C-alpha positions in Angstrom: 0.1 0.1 0.1 1.5 3.4 -1.0 0.7 6.7 0.3 -0.6 8.9 -2.6 -1.7 12.0 -0.8 -1.5 13.6 2.8 -3.5 16.8 3.7 -2.3 18.8 6.7 -4.8 21.5 8.5 -2.4 23.2 10.6 -3.2 24.0 14.4 -1.4 26.3 16.7 -2.3 24.7 20.0 -0.4 23.5 22.9 -0.3 19.5 22.3 -2.6 19.1 18.7 -0.4 20.2 16.0 -2.5 19.2 12.8 -4.9 17.1 11.6 -4.1 14.8 8.8 -5.9 12.7 5.9 -3.9 10.4 3.9 -5.1 8.9 0.7 -3.7 5.3 -0.2 -3.0 3.8 -3.6 -5.4 6.7 -4.9 -8.3 4.9 -3.6 -9.0 4.9 -0.6 -8.5 7.6 2.4 -8.2 7.9 5.9 -9.4 10.7 7.5 -9.0 12.5 11.3 -5.2 11.5 12.4 -3.9 13.9 14.6 -0.3 15.3 15.0 0.5 15.5 18.8 3.0 17.2 20.3 3.5 14.7 23.3 6.0 14.3 26.3 8.3 11.8 24.5 7.7 13.9 21.2 5.6 14.2 18.3 3.4 11.4 17.4 0.6 10.2 15.0 -2.9 9.8 16.8 -5.0 7.4 14.7 -8.8 8.4 14.2 -10.9 6.7 17.4 -14.2 6.8 18.4 -15.3 7.2 22.5 -16.8 3.6 23.5 -19.3 3.2 26.2 -16.6 2.7 29.2 -15.3 6.2 27.8 -12.1 5.1 26.6 -11.1 5.7 22.8 -10.9 2.8 20.2 -9.0 3.0 16.9 -11.2 3.4 13.9 -8.6 2.4 11.7 -4.8 1.8 12.4 -1.7 -0.1 10.8 -1.0 -3.6 11.7 2.2 -3.7 10.7 5.0 -2.2 12.7 7.1 -1.4 9.3 3.9 0.4 7.7 3.2 2.4 10.9 7.1 4.0 11.0 6.5 4.7 7.4 3.1 6.5 7.5 4.5 8.2 10.7 7.8 9.3 8.6 5.6 10.5 5.8 3.3 12.4 7.8 5.9 14.4 10.0 7.9 14.7 7.0 4.9 16.5 5.4 4.1 18.1 8.4 7.5 19.8 8.6 7.3 21.0 4.9 4.0 22.5 5.7 5.2 24.3 8.3 8.1 25.9 5.9 5.7 27.0 3.6 3.6 28.9 6.1 6.6 30.3 7.4 6.6 28.6 10.8 10.1 27.9 12.6 10.6 23.9 12.5 12.1 23.5 15.8 14.7 20.9 16.7 11.7 18.2 18.4 10.2 18.4 15.1 13.7 17.8 13.0 14.3 14.7 15.5 11.0 13.4 14.5 11.6 13.8 10.7 15.2 12.1 10.7 14.6 9.6 13.9 10.9 8.8 13.3 8.2 9.6 15.5 7.9 8.0 19.0 4.4 6.5 19.9 3.4 7.6 23.6 
């Protein structure tokens, strides 16, 4: 499965940095991903819904770790480019996420 489009909607909040929609193979889109600035670094939050017990369950998520890494790296790289296009300073924390892969909380 190949990523064919990533749409970033920047946010300027303490933790929520962007909403993300990703298109795969020009035929399938996953909406509602988020880029979060957590205590351990940037990470991608998959779309989720609240279940009756009050917790949240992912609606869609990668099964293989290799694909998760690929997805996260591509999203964070696109996020970095979006920041640059908007004239926003790219911090060292973002650079680390791009070059080393993002961490999961």
